C-alpha positions in Angstrom: -24.9 -22.8 -31.6 -21.7 -23.7 -30.0 -22.1 -24.8 -26.4 -19.2 -22.6 -25.3 -20.4 -19.5 -27.3 -21.0 -16.5 -24.9 -24.5 -15.5 -24.9 -25.6 -11.9 -24.3 -27.9 -11.2 -21.5 -31.3 -9.8 -22.3 -31.2 -7.1 -19.7 -28.6 -5.1 -17.8 -28.9 -3.7 -14.3 -28.5 0.0 -14.1 -27.0 1.8 -10.9 -30.7 2.2 -9.5 -31.2 -1.6 -9.6 -33.6 -1.5 -12.6 -33.5 -4.2 -15.4 -32.9 -2.4 -18.7 -33.5 -4.4 -21.9 -30.2 -4.7 -23.8 -32.1 -3.7 -27.0 -32.8 -0.1 -25.6 -29.2 0.5 -24.6 -26.7 1.9 -27.1 -24.3 -0.8 -28.5 -21.1 1.0 -27.3 -22.5 1.0 -23.8 -23.2 -2.6 -23.9 -19.8 -3.2 -25.3 -18.3 -1.1 -22.4 -20.2 -3.2 -19.9 -19.1 -6.5 -21.3 -15.3 -5.3 -21.6 -15.5 -4.0 -17.9 -16.9 -7.4 -16.7 -14.2 -9.3 -18.7 -11.3 -7.2 -17.4 -12.5 -7.2 -13.8 -12.6 -11.2 -14.1 -9.1 -11.1 -15.3 -8.0 -8.9 -12.2 -10.0 -11.2 -9.9 -8.4 -14.4 -11.4 -4.8 -12.8 -11.2 -5.5 -11.5 -7.5 -6.6 -15.1 -6.5 -3.5 -16.5 -8.2 -1.2 -14.2 -6.5 -2.7 -14.8 -3.3 -2.2 -18.6 -3.6 1.5 -18.1 -4.7 2.1 -15.9 -1.8 0.7 -18.4 0.5 2.9 -21.1 -1.0 6.0 -19.0 -0.8 5.4 -18.4 3.0 4.8 -22.1 3.6 8.3 -22.8 1.8 10.0 -20.1 4.0 8.3 -21.5 7.1 9.5 -25.0 6.2 13.0 -23.7 5.7 13.0 -21.9 8.9 11.7 -24.9 10.9 14.6 -27.0 9.4 17.1 -24.4 10.6 15.5 -24.4 14.0 15.7 -28.1 14.2 19.4 -28.0 13.3 20.0 -25.8 16.4 17.6 -27.4 18.7 15.1 -24.4 18.6 11.3 -25.1 19.0 9.8 -25.1 15.6 6.3 -23.9 14.7 4.6 -20.8 16.0 4.8 -17.4 14.6 6.9 -16.9 11.5 10.0 -14.7 12.3 10.9 -13.5 8.9 14.3 -14.0 7.3 16.5 -13.3 4.2 17.8 -16.0 1.9 20.2 -16.0 -1.0 21.2 -18.4 -3.7 24.8 -19.7 -3.7 26.0 -17.0 -6.3 24.2 -14.3 -4.5 22.3 -13.2 -7.5 19.0 -13.9 -5.9 17.7 -12.4 -2.6 14.4 -13.3 -0.9 13.4 -11.3 2.1 10.3 -11.8 4.1 9.6 -9.4 7.1 6.9 -7.9 9.1 5.4 -4.7 7.6 3.7 -2.4 10.2 1.1 0.2 9.1 -0.1 3.4 10.6 -3.2 5.5 10.1 -4.2 9.1 10.7 -6.7 9.9 13.6 -9.0 12.9 13.9 -6.3 14.7 15.8 -4.6 15.4 12.4 -7.2 18.2 12.0 -6.2 19.8 15.3 -2.6 19.5 14.4 -3.0 21.3 11.0 -5.2 24.0 12.5 -2.6 24.6 15.4 0.3 24.7 12.9 -1.5 27.1 10.8 -2.1 29.4 13.7 1.6 29.1 14.6 2.6 30.1 11.1 0.3 33.0 11.1 1.7 34.3 14.3 5.2 33.9 12.7 4.4 35.5 9.5 7.0 38.2 9.9 9.7 35.8 10.7 8.5 32.7 8.6 9.2 32.8 4.9 6.5 31.6 2.3 9.0 28.6 1.6 8.7 27.5 5.2 4.7 27.7 5.0 4.8 25.8 1.9 7.1 23.2 3.2 5.0 22.6 6.4 1.7 22.6 4.7 2.8 20.3 2.0 3.0 17.7 4.5 -0.8 17.7 4.9 -1.5 17.2 1.1 -3.0 14.1 0.0 -0.9 11.4 -1.8 -1.8 10.9 -5.4 -1.9 7.1 -5.0 -3.7 6.6 -1.8 -5.9 9.9 -1.7 -4.8 10.4 2.0 -2.0 12.5 3.6 1.4 10.7 3.7 2.0 9.5 7.5 5.7 9.9 7.2 5.7 13.4 5.8 3.3 14.5 8.7 5.5 12.9 11.3 8.5 14.4 9.7 7.2 17.9 11.0 8.2 17.0 14.4 11.8 17.5 13.3 11.1 21.3 13.0 11.8 23.5 16.0 9.6 26.5 15.6 10.1 29.3 18.0 6.5 29.6 19.3 5.0 28.7 22.8 2.4 26.5 21.2 4.8 24.5 19.1 5.0 21.8 21.9 1.2 21.4 21.7 1.5 21.0 17.9 4.1 18.2 18.2 1.9 16.5 20.8 -1.1 16.8 18.4 1.2 15.3 15.7 2.1 12.5 17.8 -1.6 11.8 18.6 -2.5 12.1 15.0 -0.9 8.7 13.9 -2.0 5.3 15.4 -1.0 1.7 14.6 -3.2 0.2 11.7 -2.1 -3.5 12.0 0.8 -5.3 10.4 1.3 -8.3 7.9 4.1 -10.3 6.7 5.5 -9.3 3.2 8.0 -10.9 0.8 10.0 -9.5 -1.9 12.5 -11.1 -4.4 15.5 -9.1 -5.8 17.7 -10.5 -8.5 20.8 -9.3 -10.5 22.3 -10.6 -13.7 25.9 -10.9 -12.4 28.0 -10.1 -9.3 28.9 -6.5 -8.9 25.4 -5.2 -10.1 22.8 -4.1 -7.8 19.9 -6.4 -6.9 16.5 -5.2 -8.4 13.1 -6.0 -7.1 10.9 -8.4 -9.3 7.9 -6.4 -9.7 4.5 -8.1 -9.4 2.3 -5.0 -9.1 0.6 -3.9 -12.4 0.9 -0.3 -11.5 4.6 -0.4 -11.2 5.4 -2.6 -14.5 
């Protein structure tokens, strides 16, 4: 047998941790298992590659920033500040900046309940469209499976004529907390001057 030929395992582990002989498993299930493992390995290899490329890109940007700092006598090293660079023809734009993330706290439940009560009190004066607009902010995002923070915070722009609305706004403010930050880098290109720059997509879900 060829040394590099793939050998099939004699058993597969089921969700309960039991070793099941391959011969007692339907062939299509075994094939599904092998395909899942193979594709997962492809994703993991790509993720590792992207991580290495991203690290290399930031090293290049830091080196460029340090060079600029040296030119003007600014102390080099330390925290990377982020920057935007372009090619000479302005066809390429590379931008690195700090992305700050937010997360929802348990106060979101109180905020939603309080706003529901306010809308119930204002039933006579509040249209169905207003209720739908307000409650839509609490719906879960299809991609993340969580409510959208910006939509929820956007409710603070409303000014409902109700004595409890100030408490609702306070609950909305308390329902969002910082969730850390990280540096991000994007590349935008255009084929010629006068055209808009478009981001180079490296995310499978957006290709």
